[in-house]
Wavefront OBJ file of the C-alpha trace (Angstrom):
o trace
v 6.272 -21.182 77.545
v 4.927 -22.730 80.748
v 6.816 -25.450 82.597
v 4.184 -27.996 81.538
v 4.520 -27.044 77.865
v 8.297 -27.214 77.985
v 8.343 -30.531 79.808
v 5.939 -32.114 77.313
v 7.858 -30.645 74.363
v 11.189 -31.983 75.584
v 9.829 -35.440 76.396
v 8.166 -35.687 72.978
v 11.381 -34.602 71.270
v 13.436 -37.156 73.186
v 11.111 -40.038 72.246
v 11.439 -39.622 68.463
v 12.816 -42.855 66.981
v 15.081 -42.288 63.984
v 15.145 -45.940 62.940
v 11.350 -46.101 62.982
v 11.187 -42.966 60.848
v 13.639 -44.383 58.296
v 11.622 -47.591 58.058
v 8.434 -45.597 57.467
v 10.125 -43.577 54.704
v 11.343 -46.750 52.988
v 7.923 -48.415 53.217
v 6.094 -45.478 51.638
v 8.783 -45.082 48.965
v 7.971 -48.596 47.758
v 4.682 -47.221 46.391
v 5.835 -45.958 43.010
v 9.466 -46.759 43.741
v 11.860 -46.704 40.778
v 15.052 -48.641 40.053
v 17.061 -45.406 40.232
v 15.934 -44.763 43.816
v 13.310 -42.213 42.878
v 9.539 -42.353 43.280
v 6.781 -41.850 40.715
v 3.500 -41.338 42.552
v 1.422 -38.639 40.908
v -1.786 -37.454 42.525
v -4.782 -39.810 42.495
v -3.137 -42.475 40.352
v -3.635 -46.097 41.366
v -0.267 -46.131 43.110
v -1.153 -42.957 45.010
v -4.429 -44.516 46.153
v -2.517 -47.581 47.353
v -0.102 -45.328 49.247
v -3.058 -43.601 50.867
v -4.398 -46.930 52.125
v -0.952 -47.646 53.552
v -0.983 -44.344 55.441
v -4.504 -44.983 56.710
v -3.448 -48.350 58.104
v -0.330 -46.859 59.686
v -2.318 -44.075 61.344
v -4.956 -46.437 62.682
v -2.240 -48.647 64.151
v -1.114 -45.587 66.143
v -4.644 -45.136 67.499
v -5.648 -42.296 65.198
v -9.099 -41.567 63.833
v -9.006 -41.134 60.055
v -11.231 -38.819 58.018
v -11.266 -37.153 54.623
v -12.939 -34.169 52.965
v -14.356 -33.270 49.554
v -10.848 -32.779 48.122
v -9.706 -36.197 49.428
v -7.321 -34.648 51.939
v -6.552 -37.279 54.585
v -6.568 -36.342 58.287
v -5.132 -38.578 61.016
v -6.338 -37.385 64.416
v -4.870 -38.135 67.839
v -7.507 -37.162 70.375
v -6.894 -34.503 72.993
v -8.259 -34.288 76.512
v -10.288 -31.139 75.730
v -12.688 -30.097 72.990
v -10.348 -27.597 71.310
v -9.259 -26.862 67.736
v -6.381 -29.199 66.859
v -2.746 -28.588 66.058
v -2.132 -29.533 62.423
v 1.033 -30.905 60.878
v 1.820 -32.880 57.737
v 2.464 -32.233 54.054
v 1.668 -34.256 50.901
v 2.353 -37.738 49.555
v 2.118 -37.153 45.795
v 5.290 -36.715 43.748
v 6.520 -35.353 40.448
v 6.529 -37.843 37.526
v 10.127 -38.549 38.529
v 10.492 -37.417 42.116
v 12.221 -38.403 45.310
v 11.112 -40.236 48.427
v 11.187 -37.185 50.732
v 9.484 -34.213 49.068
v 6.186 -33.988 50.945
v 6.216 -37.582 52.175
v 8.772 -36.740 54.871
v 6.434 -34.198 56.441
v 3.541 -36.675 56.581
v 5.638 -39.512 58.003
v 7.401 -37.253 60.496
v 3.968 -36.135 61.688
v 3.007 -39.757 62.300
v 6.352 -40.265 64.070
v 5.448 -37.387 66.389
v 2.254 -39.236 67.306
v 4.254 -42.424 67.901
v 6.685 -40.488 70.106
v 3.831 -39.004 72.155
v 2.376 -42.485 72.562
v 5.743 -43.864 73.689
v 6.197 -41.003 76.159
v 2.685 -41.459 77.552
v 1.864 -37.811 76.889
v -1.768 -36.739 76.675
v -2.257 -33.315 75.118
v -5.170 -30.960 75.822
v -5.521 -30.206 72.104
v -6.003 -32.903 69.499
v -3.199 -33.324 66.988
v -3.942 -33.964 63.332
v -1.529 -35.133 60.662
v -2.665 -34.279 57.137
v -1.756 -35.621 53.702
v -2.868 -32.913 51.284
v -4.099 -33.832 47.804
v -2.192 -32.822 44.665
v 0.407 -30.455 46.085
v 2.775 -31.035 43.173
v 0.367 -30.095 40.402
v 2.261 -32.288 37.935
v -0.772 -34.320 36.850
v -3.514 -31.765 37.490
v -2.940 -28.022 37.680
v -2.646 -25.939 39.707
v -0.627 -27.381 42.549
v -1.579 -27.257 46.240
v -5.200 -28.019 45.337
v -5.929 -29.803 48.592
v -4.647 -27.152 50.990
v -6.016 -24.208 49.030
v -9.466 -25.832 48.731
v -9.436 -26.650 52.448
v -8.873 -22.973 53.261
v -11.210 -21.719 50.503
v -13.725 -24.411 49.458
v -15.016 -22.124 46.694
v -11.891 -23.128 44.709
v -12.951 -26.754 44.418
v -15.609 -26.539 41.652
v -13.076 -25.004 39.247
v -10.409 -27.517 40.264
v -12.757 -30.390 39.439
v -12.726 -29.342 35.767
v -8.937 -29.572 35.458
v -7.755 -32.383 33.167
v -4.523 -34.339 32.970
v -2.549 -35.189 29.841
v -4.793 -38.163 29.149
v -7.966 -36.080 29.398
v -8.985 -37.391 32.843
v -10.910 -34.804 34.893
v -9.653 -34.076 38.373
v -13.247 -34.295 39.588
v -13.623 -37.826 38.248
v -10.299 -38.934 39.744
v -11.324 -37.312 43.032
v -14.663 -39.123 43.126
v -12.909 -42.426 42.402
v -10.429 -41.805 45.233
v -13.204 -41.072 47.708
v -15.152 -44.135 46.581
v -12.058 -46.297 47.071
v -12.112 -45.601 50.822
v -15.742 -46.085 51.913
v -14.512 -46.853 55.447
v -13.134 -43.316 55.873
v -15.771 -40.818 57.066
v -16.188 -37.467 55.319
v -15.673 -34.178 57.173
v -16.360 -30.541 56.266
v -13.737 -28.307 54.689
v -12.233 -25.304 56.436
v -12.346 -26.698 59.942
v -10.794 -24.522 62.692
v -7.134 -25.178 63.487
v -5.197 -23.680 66.384
v -1.863 -23.780 64.528
v -0.061 -25.531 61.672
v 3.569 -26.653 61.342
v 4.964 -28.166 58.145
v 8.281 -30.022 58.103
v 9.929 -30.271 54.683
v 13.232 -30.821 52.956
v 14.714 -27.504 51.844
v 14.939 -28.419 48.125
v 17.793 -25.924 47.872
v 21.475 -25.609 48.865
v 21.451 -23.041 51.698
v 21.482 -25.309 54.766
v 23.959 -27.783 53.321
v 26.408 -25.045 52.312
v 26.169 -23.517 55.783
v 26.658 -26.955 57.408
v 23.488 -26.343 59.441
v 21.072 -29.250 60.044
v 17.870 -27.288 60.720
v 16.239 -24.223 59.235
v 13.588 -21.949 60.699
v 11.545 -20.760 57.721
v 10.633 -17.094 58.077
v 8.274 -17.118 55.115
v 7.733 -17.945 51.450
v 8.797 -15.503 48.778
v 6.397 -13.681 46.500
v 5.837 -14.853 42.938
v 4.380 -13.483 39.714
v 3.880 -15.354 36.446
v 3.627 -13.561 33.116
v 2.879 -14.559 29.553
v 4.759 -12.495 26.959
v 3.678 -12.555 23.311
v 5.874 -11.243 20.474
v 4.345 -10.753 17.028
v 6.248 -10.669 13.759
v 5.822 -11.740 10.133
v 6.548 -15.211 8.839
v 8.895 -15.314 5.892
v 11.318 -17.493 3.988
v 14.566 -18.023 5.890
v 16.666 -18.017 2.732
v 15.125 -15.229 0.665
v 14.210 -12.517 3.186
v 17.068 -10.042 3.814
v 17.939 -9.553 7.507
v 17.209 -5.809 7.446
v 13.704 -6.435 6.076
v 12.631 -9.052 8.611
v 10.055 -8.749 11.352
v 11.387 -11.651 13.413
v 9.357 -12.464 16.523
v 12.195 -14.566 17.937
v 14.691 -11.736 17.605
v 12.294 -9.542 19.570
v 11.808 -12.222 22.233
v 15.551 -12.754 22.649
v 16.104 -9.011 23.017
v 13.413 -8.837 25.723
v 14.917 -11.836 27.503
v 18.354 -10.205 27.582
v 16.923 -6.989 29.015
v 14.981 -8.872 31.696
v 18.025 -10.873 32.763
v 20.077 -7.665 32.934
v 17.417 -6.039 35.125
v 17.358 -9.089 37.424
v 21.139 -8.969 37.812
v 21.012 -5.280 38.750
v 18.190 -5.738 41.248
v 19.783 -8.785 42.844
v 22.912 -6.782 43.629
v 21.016 -3.816 45.073
v 20.297 -5.193 48.560
v 21.357 -8.281 50.479
v 18.728 -10.999 50.738
v 16.464 -9.599 48.017
v 17.605 -11.605 45.005
v 15.206 -11.463 42.061
v 14.912 -15.019 40.734
v 13.906 -15.035 37.106
v 12.935 -18.008 34.947
v 11.797 -17.900 31.324
v 10.463 -21.406 31.327
v 7.999 -22.185 28.544
v 8.515 -21.166 24.911
v 6.153 -21.590 21.987
v 7.322 -20.636 18.505
v 5.092 -20.381 15.449
v 5.287 -21.902 12.922
v 8.227 -23.687 14.601
v 9.850 -24.542 11.285
v 13.584 -24.763 10.662
v 13.437 -22.578 7.554
v 10.683 -20.084 8.382
v 11.120 -16.761 10.181
v 9.049 -16.978 13.383
v 5.821 -15.001 13.120
v 4.884 -15.398 16.773
v 6.749 -16.279 19.950
v 5.120 -16.709 23.338
v 7.078 -17.338 26.533
v 6.422 -17.365 30.258
v 8.229 -15.482 32.986
v 8.434 -16.661 36.603
v 9.653 -13.812 38.841
v 10.189 -14.379 42.580
v 11.521 -12.305 45.437
v 11.020 -11.914 49.171
v 10.513 -8.170 48.595
v 7.244 -7.291 46.871
v 8.646 -3.872 45.894
v 11.258 -5.596 43.719
v 8.509 -7.384 41.806
v 6.633 -4.100 41.384
v 9.751 -2.600 39.778
v 10.162 -5.693 37.623
v 6.610 -5.458 36.315
v 7.085 -1.773 35.545
v 10.303 -2.562 33.687
v 8.604 -5.318 31.679
v 5.924 -2.805 30.694
v 8.542 -0.294 29.560
v 10.336 -2.895 27.454
v 7.117 -4.043 25.806
v 6.011 -0.466 25.057
v 9.272 0.338 23.252
v 8.970 -2.496 20.758
v 8.175 -1.663 17.140
v 4.499 -0.954 16.375
v 3.192 -2.509 19.569
v 4.395 -5.951 18.563
v 4.734 -7.134 22.178
v 2.050 -7.788 24.768
v 2.181 -9.288 28.214
v -0.219 -10.346 30.934
v 0.214 -11.475 34.518
v -1.734 -14.732 34.960
v -0.743 -15.567 38.545
v 0.514 -13.552 41.478
v 0.873 -14.203 45.166
v 2.337 -11.868 47.795
v 4.985 -13.132 50.213
v 3.910 -15.334 53.094
v 5.341 -14.204 56.429
v 5.048 -16.559 59.383
v 4.179 -14.963 62.765
v 7.005 -14.118 65.220
v 5.552 -16.248 68.031
v 5.594 -19.338 65.809
v 9.139 -18.568 64.619
v 10.281 -18.217 68.217
v 8.822 -21.585 69.198
v 10.249 -23.354 66.155
v 13.593 -21.701 66.873
v 13.649 -23.120 70.402
v 12.711 -26.563 69.099
v 15.500 -26.516 66.511
v 18.057 -25.079 68.923
v 17.499 -27.844 71.477
v 17.659 -30.625 68.861
v 20.838 -29.194 67.307
v 22.540 -28.496 70.644
v 21.903 -31.987 71.992
v 23.449 -33.379 68.795
v 26.466 -31.074 69.151
v 25.702 -29.369 65.846
v 25.394 -25.791 64.603
v 22.499 -23.605 65.691
v 19.544 -23.322 63.275
v 19.505 -20.829 60.452
v 16.540 -18.645 59.496
v 15.819 -18.633 55.776
v 13.079 -17.978 53.247
v 11.455 -20.676 51.141
v 11.881 -20.199 47.425
v 9.283 -22.892 46.638
v 5.546 -23.051 47.205
v 4.292 -25.227 50.056
v 0.886 -26.055 51.502
v 1.829 -23.896 54.510
v 1.476 -20.898 52.201
v -2.302 -21.390 52.178
v -2.644 -22.494 55.798
v -0.975 -19.257 56.871
v -4.214 -17.484 55.961
v -6.201 -19.860 58.150
v -4.226 -20.185 61.391
v -0.791 -19.363 62.872
v 1.628 -21.330 60.705
v 5.334 -22.168 60.566
v 7.763 -24.367 58.651
v 10.936 -26.298 59.480
v 13.526 -27.212 56.844
v 16.193 -29.918 56.794
v 19.058 -29.905 54.253
v 18.837 -31.362 50.774
v 22.012 -33.022 49.493
v 23.298 -30.911 46.631
v 20.145 -28.816 46.848
v 18.496 -31.421 44.612
v 14.748 -32.100 44.548
v 12.096 -33.047 41.974
v 14.687 -35.618 40.969
v 15.357 -39.285 41.713
v 18.682 -38.213 43.258
v 16.891 -36.229 46.003
v 18.358 -37.169 49.393
v 18.861 -36.019 52.978
v 21.118 -37.588 55.606
v 19.171 -39.834 58.012
v 20.462 -37.905 61.034
v 19.175 -34.626 59.573
v 15.776 -36.229 59.015
v 15.835 -37.419 62.633
v 16.659 -33.919 63.922
v 13.858 -32.435 61.832
v 11.359 -34.859 63.332
v 12.684 -34.012 66.798
v 12.158 -30.298 66.156
v 8.656 -31.012 64.880
v 7.793 -33.120 67.940
v 8.887 -30.345 70.312
v 6.884 -27.726 68.406
v 3.701 -29.784 68.042
v 3.738 -30.965 71.670
v 4.182 -27.399 72.934
v 1.365 -26.070 70.722
v -0.931 -28.914 71.777
v -0.562 -27.776 75.404
v -1.494 -24.149 74.693
l 1 2 3 4 5 6 7 8 9 10 11 12 13 14 15 16 17 18 19 20 21 22 23 24 25 26 27 28 29 30 31 32 33 34 35 36 37 38 39 40 41 42 43 44 45 46 47 48 49 50 51 52 53 54 55 56 57 58 59 60 61 62 63 64 65 66 67 68 69 70 71 72 73 74 75 76 77 78 79 80 81 82 83 84 85 86 87 88 89 90 91 92 93 94 95 96 97 98 99 100 101 102 103 104 105 106 107 108 109 110 111 112 113 114 115 116 117 118 119 120 121 122 123 124 125 126 127 128 129 130 131 132 133 134 135 136 137 138 139 140 141 142 143 144 145 146 147 148 149 150 151 152 153 154 155 156 157 158 159 160 161 162 163 164 165 166 167 168 169 170 171 172 173 174 175 176 177 178 179 180 181 182 183 184 185 186 187 188 189 190 191 192 193 194 195 196 197 198 199 200 201 202 203 204 205 206 207 208 209 210 211 212 213 214 215 216 217 218 219 220 221 222 223 224 225 226 227 228 229 230 231 232 233 234 235 236 237 238 239 240 241 242 243 244 245 246 247 248 249 250 251 252 253 254 255 256 257 258 259 260 261 262 263 264 265 266 267 268 269 270 271 272 273 274 275 276 277 278 279 280 281 282 283 284 285 286 287 288 289 290 291 292 293 294 295 296 297 298 299 300 301 302 303 304 305 306 307 308 309 310 311 312 313 314 315 316 317 318 319 320 321 322 323 324 325 326 327 328 329 330 331 332 333 334 335 336 337 338 339 340 341 342 343 344 345 346 347 348 349 350 351 352 353 354 355 356 357 358 359 360 361 362 363 364 365 366 367 368 369 370 371 372 373 374 375 376 377 378 379 380 381 382 383 384 385 386 387 388 389 390 391 392 393 394 395 396 397 398 399 400 401 402 403 404 405 406 407 408 409 410 411 412 413 414 415 416 417 418 419 420 421 422 423 424 425 426 427 428 429
């Protein structure tokens, strides 16, 4: 890092205003705010569109140019002194049906706080800086999640996304068109624009940092995931008249498979430190789903995640072995989603590490911890587009996707400080 980069990074970090950040978080949380302290602001609902207008006004007050693209991603641009690809930061503003005030929103508001800090410090950066609010990261109203960031990186995804429907039968494409029409004052820009780098600040949504009493985390990457659909076939029969030894019970088969999968996960998780296989059997469908009928068909999903792709290869092989051993081929499975691990580049990790170390040291707190994200984030897609990194702050109790989601104000302040250092340094490269 040059002296100029370091000086700008430190000045930007030192001008972050924690009280201003807390006020911004509270103001945005009012859009969809709940009596229990949570937030309900699903993608492209009326309350989400109102929150977007609030962000647009806030960004313009900071001197930013605002633009959007075909997926209604919002970009808030602070001009640079040179015509160079910008540094990107931000996250998303949509929530789960019952979410918290920080998941996603913190990253967007901290990005705007970085711009405010640069303004206060009188720092002009060679590269422009853009803060983004991605569309539909959560995927709770329209699936899949991370639509905005994935379509930005690969615009060919968007036509299929437009056909997705929510629980009320509303097409994503129609909701998208309505959102774009609601902001005629925001100019449209092309997708997949060049970026020099991307940094996403986010709450951890897990317990690691809090348990370690560490305020900042350097995210080394995002673990790999595979989703499977397992189908078990049997024969429906009367629950009272069919002897146990003569049954072909699809649920009995499914439970047996589940037990074997959990046993395999426990064995794999103990094989090597840091390579825990996280297994979730999340969605079950039973037919005919009657209290007094032997199930004739059971379908369930499997979510398998690990930082080591080889562990997931062994898991898939084991699932195949288990299915093949079932009576008369009564079990089938298919993988309907897979994504390899995302590994952030060493140079970005080094810079983020320095940013976190300085913020923590000046606060007299423990040095940052490097960890892996167990959840998806928009940074997962941006990593295929430009050098990317993430910063985590602790989540109280590891709780997220819940009205009880919370992070100490001082931890949020330190996260914004680390982000300001990182963004300012990148914007001088």
